C-alpha positions in Angstrom: 21.7 -48.7 15.7 21.9 -49.0 19.5 21.4 -45.2 20.0 18.4 -45.1 17.4 16.8 -48.2 19.3 17.2 -46.4 22.6 15.6 -43.2 21.2 12.9 -45.2 19.6 11.9 -46.6 23.0 11.7 -43.2 24.6 9.8 -41.6 21.8 7.0 -43.7 20.4 6.5 -41.5 17.2 10.2 -42.4 16.0 10.4 -45.6 14.0 13.6 -47.2 13.3 14.3 -49.7 10.4 17.3 -51.5 9.2 17.5 -53.0 5.7 20.6 -54.5 3.9 21.9 -52.5 1.0 23.1 -49.1 0.1 21.6 -45.6 1.0 19.0 -45.5 -1.8 17.5 -48.8 -0.4 17.5 -47.5 3.1 15.8 -44.3 2.0 13.1 -46.1 0.0 12.2 -48.6 2.5 11.8 -45.8 5.2 9.7 -43.7 2.7 7.6 -46.8 1.8 6.7 -47.5 5.5 5.9 -43.8 5.9 2.1 -42.9 5.8 2.8 -39.1 5.6 2.0 -37.1 2.5 5.4 -35.2 2.7 8.8 -36.5 3.2 12.0 -34.7 4.7 15.5 -36.2 4.2 18.7 -35.6 5.6 22.0 -37.7 6.3 23.9 -39.2 8.9 26.6 -36.9 10.3 24.3 -33.8 9.7 23.0 -31.6 12.5 19.8 -30.1 11.6 19.0 -26.5 12.6 16.1 -26.3 15.1 13.9 -25.1 12.6 15.0 -27.0 9.6 11.8 -29.2 9.4 9.5 -26.2 9.7 11.3 -24.1 7.0 11.7 -27.0 4.7 7.9 -28.0 5.0 6.5 -24.5 4.2 6.7 -24.8 0.5 5.2 -28.2 0.4 2.2 -27.1 2.7 1.9 -24.2 0.3 1.4 -26.6 -2.8 5.1 -27.2 -4.0 6.1 -30.8 -4.7 9.9 -30.5 -4.0 11.9 -28.2 -1.4 15.6 -27.7 -1.8 17.2 -26.9 1.5 20.7 -25.8 2.0 23.8 -26.9 4.1 26.7 -25.1 5.9 30.0 -26.7 6.8 31.2 -26.8 10.4 35.1 -26.8 10.2 37.7 -27.2 12.9 41.1 -27.0 11.0 42.3 -24.9 7.9 42.2 -28.0 5.7 38.5 -28.4 6.3 37.9 -24.7 5.7 39.7 -25.1 2.5 37.7 -28.2 1.4 34.5 -26.4 2.3 35.4 -23.1 0.4 36.5 -25.0 -2.8 33.7 -27.8 -2.8 30.6 -26.3 -1.4 28.4 -23.6 -3.1 27.9 -20.5 -1.1 24.4 -18.7 -0.8 26.1 -16.0 -3.0 27.0 -18.3 -5.9 24.3 -20.8 -5.8 21.7 -20.5 -8.7 18.2 -21.5 -7.2 17.0 -22.5 -10.7 19.7 -25.1 -11.5 20.6 -26.1 -7.8 20.1 -29.8 -7.4 19.8 -30.5 -3.5 21.9 -33.0 -1.8 19.7 -35.3 0.3 21.4 -33.7 3.3 18.6 -31.1 3.0 15.5 -31.9 0.8 11.8 -32.3 1.1 9.3 -33.8 -1.4 5.8 -35.2 -1.6 5.4 -38.9 -1.4 3.5 -38.5 -4.6 6.6 -37.2 -6.4 8.7 -39.8 -5.0 6.3 -42.6 -6.3 6.2 -40.9 -9.7 10.1 -41.5 -10.3 10.0 -44.9 -8.6 12.0 -43.7 -5.6 15.7 -43.1 -5.1 17.6 -45.2 -8.0 18.8 -48.4 -6.0 21.3 -49.3 -8.8 23.6 -46.4 -7.7 25.2 -46.7 -4.5 27.5 -43.6 -4.4 25.4 -40.5 -5.2 21.8 -41.6 -5.5 20.4 -38.1 -4.8 21.7 -36.4 -8.0 19.9 -39.1 -10.2 16.8 -38.8 -8.1 16.8 -34.9 -8.4 17.3 -35.2 -12.1 14.5 -37.8 -12.6 12.2 -35.3 -10.7 13.2 -32.6 -12.8 12.5 -34.6 -15.9 9.0 -35.1 -14.8 8.5 -31.5 -14.6 8.6 -31.1 -10.9 9.7 -27.5 -9.7 12.3 -27.2 -7.1 11.5 -24.3 -4.4 14.8 -23.2 -3.0 14.7 -22.7 0.8 18.0 -21.2 1.8 17.3 -21.0 5.5 16.2 -24.8 5.8 19.8 -25.4 7.0 21.6 -28.5 8.1 25.1 -28.4 9.2 28.0 -31.0 8.4 31.7 -31.6 8.6 34.0 -31.5 5.6 36.6 -34.3 4.9 39.5 -33.5 7.2 42.4 -35.3 5.2 43.4 -35.6 1.5 42.9 -39.4 1.8 39.1 -38.6 2.7 38.7 -35.9 0.0 40.0 -38.4 -2.7 37.7 -41.1 -1.5 34.7 -38.8 -1.4 35.4 -37.3 -5.1 36.2 -40.7 -6.5 32.9 -42.0 -5.2 30.8 -39.2 -6.6 32.7 -39.5 -9.9 32.3 -43.2 -9.9 28.5 -42.7 -9.5 28.2 -40.0 -12.0 29.9 -42.2 -14.7 27.9 -45.0 -13.9 24.7 -42.8 -14.2 26.0 -41.1 -17.3 25.3 -37.6 -15.7 27.2 -34.4 -15.4 29.2 -35.5 -18.4 30.0 -31.9 -19.4 31.7 -31.2 -16.1 34.0 -34.1 -16.3 35.0 -33.3 -19.8 36.2 -29.7 -18.7 38.4 -31.6 -16.0 39.9 -33.8 -18.7 40.3 -30.7 -21.0 42.7 -29.2 -18.3 45.2 -32.2 -18.7 44.9 -34.1 -21.8 45.7 -31.2 -24.3 49.0 -30.6 -22.3 50.6 -33.3 -24.5 49.7 -31.7 -27.7 52.0 -28.8 -28.2 51.8 -26.0 -28.8 47.8 -25.4 -29.1 46.7 -28.0 -27.0 49.2 -27.0 -24.2 48.1 -23.3 -24.5 44.4 -24.5 -24.2 45.2 -26.6 -21.1 47.2 -23.9 -19.4 44.5 -21.3 -20.0 41.9 -23.5 -18.5 44.2 -24.4 -15.7 44.8 -20.7 -14.8 40.9 -19.9 -15.1 40.2 -22.8 -12.7 42.7 -21.9 -10.1 41.8 -18.1 -10.3 38.2 -19.3 -9.4 39.6 -21.5 -6.7 41.8 -18.7 -5.2 38.6 -16.2 -5.4 37.1 -18.7 -3.0 39.9 -19.9 -1.0 43.2 -18.1 -0.1 45.0 -21.1 1.3 48.1 -23.2 1.0 45.9 -26.2 0.5 44.2 -24.8 -2.8 46.7 -26.3 -5.4 47.2 -29.7 -3.9 43.3 -30.0 -3.2 42.9 -29.1 -6.9 45.0 -31.8 -8.0 43.5 -34.3 -5.5 39.8 -33.5 -6.7 40.7 -33.4 -10.3 42.5 -36.8 -10.3 39.8 -38.5 -8.1 37.2 -37.1 -10.5 38.9 -38.3 -13.5 39.9 -41.8 -12.3 36.3 -42.3 -10.6 34.4 -41.2 -13.8 36.3 -43.5 -15.9 35.6 -46.6 -13.8 31.9 -45.5 -13.5 31.8 -45.3 -17.4 33.5 -48.7 -17.5 30.5 -50.2 -15.3 27.9 -48.4 -17.4 29.3 -49.8 -20.5 29.5 -53.3 -18.9 25.8 -52.9 -18.0 24.7 -51.7 -21.6 26.6 -54.7 -23.2 25.0 -57.2 -21.0 21.6 -55.6 -21.8 22.3 -55.8 -25.3 23.3 -59.4 -25.3 20.4 -60.7 -23.2 
């Protein structure tokens, strides 16, 4: 905050606000105060390409309501490189029609933001995916802008990777989204205990997953990273489902 306040004094067009709460509340508070027709969003810890704002704004000025930017990792060691290869889509593999942009690199009209009541403040860990899905549900088309780039640093330890994916999965479970993806993860483990057919299915799914991982990342970290991410996903998702269930029961009893 000290750095931001110092920058605010030097650049009078910059306005800095601080509000209590999670990222969604912070984003919504800033957007609400803006008088601009279009909003561009990135994250702390990201470094925007010098032409990022220009590139991500072009589709909006041409009439689009949402522009999906992209992001590239900046790695400093083999573990960070493996994390990036295994967890971040590349331009070769991303499907522009189904890609849901992280709020590391996205822009939208303020009207679209208002239509879906802003970022969902009830979710603290992955508010951007539910926000994207709400925009999609309202019929907004996402224009993919691959050269609207921001750069960010992947997690640099197994502990940090665990925490990151545990939080993502917790948020997905709480929001009841991406359920199919998590079911596939559970299918790689639970059927192992149902010999022989369940075990065969689990082993088959495991080999398919590892083949995909190794095609992206030929690294000694591939296998331990897969275990770390899978178990973080499963445990976090179950915890999130528990929260969603508790909220549902409270709403029914009130």
